[in-house]
Structure formats: C-alpha cells, structure tokens
ROZA-864910 format. One record per residue: residue in one letter; z, y, x of N, C-alpha, C in turn. Coordinates in steps of 0.05 Angstrom, whole numbers, plus 5000, padded with zeros to 4 digits. Each point is the difference from the previous one (the first is absolute). Layout:
AZYXZYXZYX
...
% end
This chain:
M251537656379498049885018501850035027
K499049705012501750005026498050065020
I502150165020498750085026500549805020
I498049905009500549825028498750165024
L501450025018499350105024498949805021
I497850015005498849825021501150065028
L500649835015501050025024497750105024
A498150154986498250075021499850315008
V501150055021500250295007498550075025
T498450225000498450095019501150275010
I500250065027501050255008497250125008
L499550274986498450125011497149924997
T498949874979497549904997498150155005
G498449995013497450155003500850265017
V502350015008500950265017500749895029
A499250155017500649945029502550055009
A502149804998502650085014499950035028
K501850185010500950045026502849975002
A500549755006503149845000501450155020
E499050115021501750085024500550344994
M499750094977500650284993502850024996
S501250175017503050065000500750144977
K502750054991500550204982499550295007
G500450035028499950355009497150024998
E498049815009497350025002498750064967
A501249844985499050054974500950254990
K502350145010500650284991498450185009
S499050005029498350135014497550014984
L499049784996496949924984500250184974
G502350004982500450074978500050325002
D501550085020499850365000496950085009
K498549815019497350105010497949964973
L500449804982498450004975500350194983
W502850044994500350264986499050215004
A499950115030499550215016496450044989
E498749745006497049994996500250094970
H501049854984499550014971500350354992
Q502050075014500550344984497450145012
S499049925026497750165010497949944986
A499749734987497049994986500350134974
I502850064988500650074973499050325005
K500950085020499550314999497350095004
K498449815013497050045004498849954974
K500749814990498149874975500850154970
R502750084999500950084975501050314999
S500150175022501050254996498050144981
A497449965001497950134976501149954969
E500649794992500849934978502650144994
M501849995016502550174994499550314999
D498050125014499550245000498650054971
S498349854994498350064976501949874974
K502049875004501649894981498649814975
V498149855018498649874982499349725015
I501149774989499749745014497849834986
Q497749925011498049854987499749765010
I500349734979499849755009497749934979
N498449905008497449904987498850194980
E499849974974499450174980501850204989
H503049975009501950144988501150255020
K500450164987501450255012502850054992
F501650055019503150014999500550345006
R500350124984500650325005503050025002
F501850185018502250014996501150295009
E502450094990501250265008502749945010
S500750115021502850005014501650235003
K502449974998502050195008502349925017
K501150135015502549985015502450124989
Y502249875004502750094988502149995020
G501550215013501849965014498749975033
K501849925015499949955031498849725002
K498449935021499449735009502049895015
P502049784993502049865013498449915027
D502149925013499249875028498849724995
K500249874984498749774995497549994988
G499150264993497550064980500650024969
W498350144992500050114969500149744982
D501550074978500149804973496950054990
L499349834985497550054988499949944971
F499750134984499749914967497250014994
I498849764988497550014986500350004970
S499150234989500550054971497249944982
M500549854980497049974991499950044966
H497950174993500250174978499349824974
G500950134976499249854976497150054993
G499249864974497650084992498949714990
G497949935016499149754997497349934987
G499249884978497750014985499150154990
T499050245009499050244988498050155017
T499950284997497650155013501050105028
A498649985016500250125031502350294998
E499250144983501450274995502649994994
V500349774977502949964996501949895026
N498849815014501149875019500250215023
D498550185003500250225024502650194987
S500250054977501850144988503149865007
Q499949734999502549905004500549965028
W497850015016500549965030501550265009
K498750254991501250265006502649984989
N500749924978502850024993502049855020
Q498849745009501949845018500650165024
I497450145009500450185025502550184999
R499650164977502450184993503049884998
L499749754992502749884995501449965030
G498550015020501550005026502350235004
D499150244991502150205004502249964980
A500049834983502149904978501549795014
Y498849815005501349755019501350065028
K498850225014500750045022501449825019
P498649815006501649785019500950115029
K502249915004501250115030498149935024
N499550195014499049915027497349854996
A498450064983497549804995497650144993
I498349815008497150044988499249954975
Y499850184978498849904971497049995000
V498749784991497749964998498949964973
A498350094992499149964970497549945003
P498949714996496850005003499349954973
R497250015000498350004972498749725000
A500749894974498649715002497350005004
P498649835012497249985001498350004972
T501349854983498149934975501950154975
D498849954982500750154971500949774977
T501149775008500549774988502549944990
W500249864979503049954988502449905030
N498549825013501649905018499650145028
L499650304998498950105024501449995029
W502949924996501549985025501049735003
H498949804987500549745009497449775001
Q497650135005498049835005500349935035
G498449815006500349905025499850215023
H497850184998499650195027502750194998
I501250064984502750155004501349895022
D500549735002502049905020498750065029
E497450045000498650055028500050295007
F499950164978500450295006502750095010
L501949884984503150015004500849915033
D499149835006500249835024499350235025
R497550094995498350175016501450295001
L500950074976501350294997502649985016
I501649834992502749935023499449965026
E497949895008499849975027499050235015
D498550174984499050295009502450175007
F501650014976502150225003502249845022
V500349815006501949925019499050085027
V497349965005498650105032499650284997
L499150114984499050304998501950194994
E501949944982501850164996502949975005
G500349765015502949945007501949924981
V498949844980501549874978502049775010
N502449994992501549755010499249754981
P498649765012498749804981502349864989
N503050035002502149894986500750174976
R498950224996500850224977497450094984
V498849774991497850044982500649924971
Y500050204981500449944972497450094982
L500249844978497950054982500750084972
M499350124987500350124976498150044981
G500150084975497850064982501149994969
Y498650174988501250074974497649904976
S500549884976498149894981498349805009
A497450025001498049845014501149975029
G500750235009500849965030502849775002
G501850014980502249844995498749695002
D497849964981498949764999499549865026
G499050235014499049875029502249975017
V502350124998502849945017500749754993
Y500249914969500749725000498349795005
Q497750055005497849825016500349965026
L500050285012499349995028502649965016
A502450084991502649975016499749705007
P500649814981500249735010498149915020
R497250074998498349925014499650115029
L500950265002499950155024503050025009
A501949874996502650045007500550005027
D498449905018500549995026499550215016
R498450194986499350325009502350164993
L501949944979501550174986502950015007
A501550195001503050014993501049984972
G498350154981500750014974497750084987
A500849994972497650074978501850124976
A498850194986500850134978497550024977
M501149854979497949994974501650194982
M497650174989500750204982498149974975
A501049924974498650004977497349825001
G500049765016498049844998500949724984
H497449825003500249774988499049765020
P501949785004499649825019497449814998
N498650014971498649784995500449725008
D499149875021500749725006501549985028
A500950245007501449995029502649854996
S501049885020502749905007501050135019
P502950034994502150115025500649855025
L499049694999501149875021499450115027
G498150115003498950115028501750235011
L501550114982501650225007503049955012
R500049795017502349885004501650195020
N497950095014501050165028499650315004
I499550074975499550375000501850084970
A500650245002501350124979498150084979
F501049954974498250034976501150174979
S498450214990501450204986498050034974
I501849964977498550024977500650194975
H498950194995500250224982498250054978
V501349944976498050074974501650144976
G498550104986502150134975500349844980
A501949994988501349874977498049954977
A498750264994498050014980497249905006
D499549925025497249975012499249724994
R499449974970499349784988497449895004
S497950175005497149895008500349805018
Y498449814992499649715018503149935007
K502150024984502849935001501050045029
R499250245009500950105028502849965006
N501450104974503150015004501249754999
T499449804987501149754997499149855026
V497650015006499249855023501650085025
A500450265000501550075024502849914995
A501049994981503049865001500249685002
D497349924997500149715004499649965028
W498850145012499350015033502750025014
G501550234987502949995013501449744999
K499949904977501549714997498849865024
Q497949944994498349795022501750075028
L499850265009501150045026502549975004
D501950034978502749935002500449695005
V498949884984499949695005499249905029
L497650115007499449965029501850075021
R501250224995501950105019502849794999
S500649984977502449844999500049705012
S497749905005499249755010499650045031
D499750235007498950075028501650225012
A502449925013501750255007498150155022
D500450314996499050215014496950014996
A499549934984497049964991499050204979
Y497650064990499050134979501850224995
P500350215012501650224993498350164984
H501250114976498450114981501550224986
Q498150174984501950244986498050024975
V501549954978498550004969501350224983
Q498450204996501150204979497750004979
V501550014977498550004971501050274993
H498350254998501550284996499450044966
K502850064995500650004969498850284995
G498850014974498550184990497650115010
K498749885020497750005018498049864983
G497650125002497249854995498749915026
H497150024999498949965023500450185023
W500250274994500850145019503350055004
M500549975022503749975001501250265010
D498350255000500950275010501449975026
L498949835015500749955030502649855003
G501349904980502549865001499149775020
D497649955005499249755016499750055032
K500750275008499650105026503149885014
V501849884988502449945013499049735015
A497449894995499549765016499150115026
V499550165009499350165025502049925022
P502550174995502149985019501249665003
W499849874973501249715003498249885021
L496950024994498749845017500550055030
Q500150265003501050055032502249925012
K501449864986502249855011499249775012
F498049864997498549735007498150025023
S499849905022498149945016498849695000
R497349995007499349785002500549785021
N501049744991500449815017497149855003
P498350055020497849845007499849735004
L502649885004499849705014503049934981
P499749994975502249884990500849715000
G503049954997500449715000499149824984
K499450084974498849844981497550154985
V497849884998497650094985499449894979
V499750114972498749884980497350114995
W498149884999497250074996498849844983
L499350194973498749874978496850164999
Q497749875000497850124995499150074980
D499750254995498850154975497249944996
D498650144981497149964997498850135021
V500650205016499050115020501449845027
V498749825017501349835016499750105027
H502249955018499750005027500549775019
D499650045024500049735016502450045018
R501950214999502450025019501750174978
F502849955008502250164983502249925024
Y500750275010502249975022499749825024
W501249805002499549805023499049754990
L498550004976498749764991497050064998
A498949794997497150074996498549724995
I497650034989498749764993497050035009
P498449795004497250005013498650194979
A498550215010497950124988498349814980
G499950154975497949844984501949754982
S502750005002501449764989501550164979
E500150294997501350144985499549934965
K502649954989499449984967502150094989
K499550144978501950104981502549824992
G502350075001502049824996501549815023
Q498450025025501749855020502450135005
L502049855008502450105004501449835025
A501250215020501649875025502750134998
V502049845003502750125007500449865027
V500750195017500749865025502350215013
T501649835016502550155011500549985028
I500850175018500349965031502850105007
E500849815015503350055007499949935028
G500950155020499949885028497449895007
Q499749815008497449825011498949794982
A501550044972499049804980499150184978
I497649844989498450134979500549784977
R500250094974500249794982498050124977
I498249774991497850014981501349954973
E501350184985501649944975497949894978
K497850174995498249924983497550035001
T497849904994497650074997498349894978
E498050164995498449914974497150145007
G498449804997496950064998499050055030
I501849955020498850085030499749705011
D498049975017498749805016501049995024
T499850275012500850055025501550305006
L502049955010502050235001500550055035
L499350265004500550095032502350155002
I501449965018502950155002499650155025
R500250265002499250145022502750145009
L499950005030502650005013499850255025
N502750144999499650135030503150025006
D500550135025502250015010502450154991
E499350174982502250124977500949894983
M498849734993500649854978501949765011
L499449905024501149785013499050015027
D501249815018499949985029497149774999
L498150105003497149885005500349845023
G502150035023500349885023501649704996
R501549964977501149754991498849884977
P500449734996498949834983501050144972
V497749984979500250024974500249774981
K501450064982499649774980499350104968
V498549814989499450084976500549814979
F501350054978501349744982498550034973
A500049774984498649994973502750084981
S499250044975502050114981502349704998
D499249785004502049835000501649935026
G499650175017501550005024498749905024
S498249824992498549865024498750145022
E500049935023498850155021497249945002
I498250215002497249974997498650125029
F502050135016498550135023502150035019
A500149975022501650055026498850055021
G499750245013498950025029499750335001
K499050035026499550295008497750074988
V499650284991497950134993498950175018
P497349955012499650195021498850284988
R500650175022499150264989496750025008
S498950134984497050095000499050224999
E498550135021498550275002498549994978
E498349844997497749994975501750034970
L502349884996501150014975500950294995
A501450115025501350285000497450244991
N498049925012497850164997499050004967
Q500049764994499049934973501550124977
T502849985005502050064975500250265007
L499750165020500050295002497850144988
S497149865004497850134992499949944969
A501249794987500149964973501450224986
R502750105016501650124979500450265013
G499250035025500550305010502750085001
D502049815000503150055000501149855022
Q501250145016501149885029502249834994
Q501450014977502549894999499149714983
L497549974990499449764988497249885018
M501050005027498149915025501349745005
F499049765002501249815002498749835024
F501549825013498749905029500949704993
G501049894982499949674996499349924973
E498949825001499549904967500549695000
I500649934979500649704992498349974975
E498049765003499049964976500749734984
I500750034982501149774984498049914976
N499449764997498049894979501849884981
L499450134972501749834975498349934984
E500749794985498449854978501450004980
A499250084980501549974970499249804985
E501949844991500149754983500550044975
K498250014979500850054972501249814985
G501750014983500949874979502749785012
K500550075030502149835009502750174999
% end
C-alpha cells in the first residue's frame, strides 16, 4: 500500500482556538482546570473509593488495596494486579481474586499502593474485554486524585488469566503506564508494537506447556529484542522462563516488581507507535483520530524533535490528529510536519485553545495528557501503488 498525504491540513477543526493565549496563560489555565477536575472527582468519586466498588453501566468492578512503605514526595506508586481464573464459576474466580490480594504481601512493592481488582465477569477473556479499559482508566484516575498516586508511576500486572490481560491491555493502555508484568499468561492475538515507551516484564514456567505459554513467552522476548535492536532506548523488557517451574512459579516472578520500579512513565515521548487492537481507542499519547473512525489494525508511527513532527508510517487512518502542548515544543513558534518521504505538509503556528485543553483533560483525567494545540491531517491511502 502506498500512503499519500494530501496537503490538506486543518488546525483545530471544530475547536474554537484562542490565538492570543500565551504560554504563561496556558499554564495558569491548565492549573485551574486541573484544580477544578480534582474537586469534581473528590465530590463524585469518593463514595466509590470508600465502597471499593466502581460501577459502569451493568458491570461492577470490586477491588481491595493495601499500602506498602511510605508515600514519596511525588506520590505513591500504584500496582494494579489482576487475578487468574477465567471461564469458570464465580466461586473459583473469587478464590483467585483472594489469592491475588494475598500476593501483595509477597510482591511487596516499595512505597506503593497494591490494588487487586475483581474482574466484572467470569468469562475466559475476563481481563481484556472492552469494558476493562474503561474501568482501569477510571481506577487510575481515582487513585491519582483521591489517594495521591503519582500518574507517572502506575504499573499493571497479572497472573494466568490476569497475565492474558496484561499481554492485551499493556499495549493499548501504554500511555497510562510506566510498565507492566505478565505472569503465566498467553497473548492470544496481541502485538507488542505499542509497548515502545513502557517497561515490559515476562515470567513463565519452563514447564508451563498449556496453550504453549512457555514457548509463546520466549517468542515475545525475541520480538521485543528485534524491536529494541532497531529502535534505540525503546522497548525495555525483561523475559525470564523459569527452569523447573510449571504454571505456578513459586514466586520466582516477584523479581518483576523491583525491576518495574526502575522505570517511570514518559507521557510525552518523542516517538509514538500506535497499533489498534480489537478493543479500539480514539487517542494514544499525543495522537488521536476522530471519534467513530477507530478500526482494528490501524497503525500510526510518528516522531517529534524540536519543532518538527514526522509521520513515519500510517495504515488504515484517514484523518490523524496531532495534539501538542508547551512541554513538547514551543507553541509560540512555527511547527512543521513532514511526510515519510521528507516532504513538508504543514508549516505554521498552532494556536492554543482552552476548549481543547478542557476536552483532553475531561477525556483522560490526566493533567500530563492535557493538550492546547491540535493539527488535523487528512490522509488518503491508495491501494496497489
């Protein structure tokens, strides 16, 4: 497929831009919007934190939590730990949940809150259905505001069916995470491409042959090795196939916890690799697409350096939104966007917008993923050329 970039670029389509807003005014506005957001969360969400139950539509998401160590100056680390089980009875999944709660005392993350949620369903794919993304987004948002979690120190982990979920969820929620640890799971049809900017740890028993968990884990390690070899400083990973161990690794996997805590999230990385899974989203880091245009298999690879943005590759995307703030570049100066062949497809200033700042904060509840400028680029794919 040959990708042709049509030189039709719109700034803030449908968003009222406030061209005169300065960098200082944007900073003040951002602080104000964040304070208002925190106040609203405290009023609306305190009850669900107290009850340890989040309900979204027909699904309920129960959780237990425990604090280890002392709260750091920049906030607690947060570990979200998903239980095993899957397509079985509620009683079996409840027992697996209780086991995952107890594992907190074995894993003992340093200066962290350990949260073990109960999956809302008892299906085989209990941890990677579409509603899980929404629950995890909300859980993180709640713990950041109500418990003082550092949003750049959030880690996802899971065992068995929970490990299945980590394989699937970490690539599509990578912009929320500093890292993830997969224990004794299977990826199904997941891809590691979206893991570029987070740490990923894989642990499986060498004798864990069910669903070929052991060989698939080793294969993912090789895939990550290849990705890292061609992309310096990206795809940090740890892969251990534990000799003599089956599905239960006798806590050999707990080494993943201190390894993960070496890493913090970069919410605004210089390169984003976004591949849509079967559960799709309309945004990833500082990239987005118009709501309703999401499709499995869509791909965008985009880099930013200084005032220059390069679209290295896209597949299946008609319109790409590039969102910016003054932490990424200087919105007071012209920005240039280049196609993969080096041709310039946009040059100019991108005005700061209060409406966009409000929109992106409301959508994510993440102060560091609040954007003030947006460039809309229309793409046309011509097949067979």
